[in-house]
N, C-alpha and C positions, 0 to 999 in steps of 0.2 A: 504494500500500500504506500502510495506517495504521501508525503507530509504536506497538508494544507491547513488552512485555518480551521476548517470543520473537524478535522480528525486530530488536532493537537491534544485535546483532552483525553481521548482514548490512548494516545501515545504515552502521556504522563501516567495514566492509570496502569497500563500494561508494564511499563518500565518500573514503576513504583512497586507493584505487586511482585514482579520477578526479583527486584532488589531485596525485598523483605524475605521472599522465599529462599533466595540464595544465601542470605545471611543466616537464616534459621537452619538451613541444611548444613552449612559449614559448622555452626555451633553444635548441632547434633553429632556430627562426625567427630568434633573435638571431645565431646562428652564420652562417646563410645571408645575412642582411643585412650582417653585418660582412665576409664573404667577398666580397660584391658591391661593397664599398667604401662602404657606408652605415653610419657608426658609430651604433650603436643599443644601448642597454642601460638597462633599467629594472628592476634587481634590487636588493634590499636587502642581500644577503649571506647568509652561512650562519647558520641558526638550528637549534639542536639540542642534544644533550647528549653528553658524553663521559665514560664511566667507563673504568677501566683495561682492561677486556676488550672493551667494545663502544663504538663511536662511531657516532652517527646524526645526520646533518645534512641540511638541506633548504634550497636556495636559494629564497627567497620572491620571487615576481615576479607580475605580473598574471595569468599563466597558472595560478598556484596558486589564486587567488581564483576565476577562471573554472572551474577544475576542481572546486572545492568546490561551486560553484553547480550545475554540471552533474551532480555526484554526487547532490545532493538531488533534482534534476529526474529523473534516471534512477530513483532509489528510488521517487519518487511514481508513475512510469509502471508499474513492476513490479507 
């Protein structure tokens, strides 16, 4: 799908969901490896914002970048 003004919102949604999915998948892989006795962690820490009512943080890891790339790939396929 080509990027136009009409489909900018779906692009942001697809890339956002794939980013969250990739980050979560990498986190689960880290938990499984740590449980198996293999110490493994390639995360930078929490990045986000905090206002008094709402706080939103994301742990950035290689799965985040892979998820973003996958989101753009999925958008191109659609």
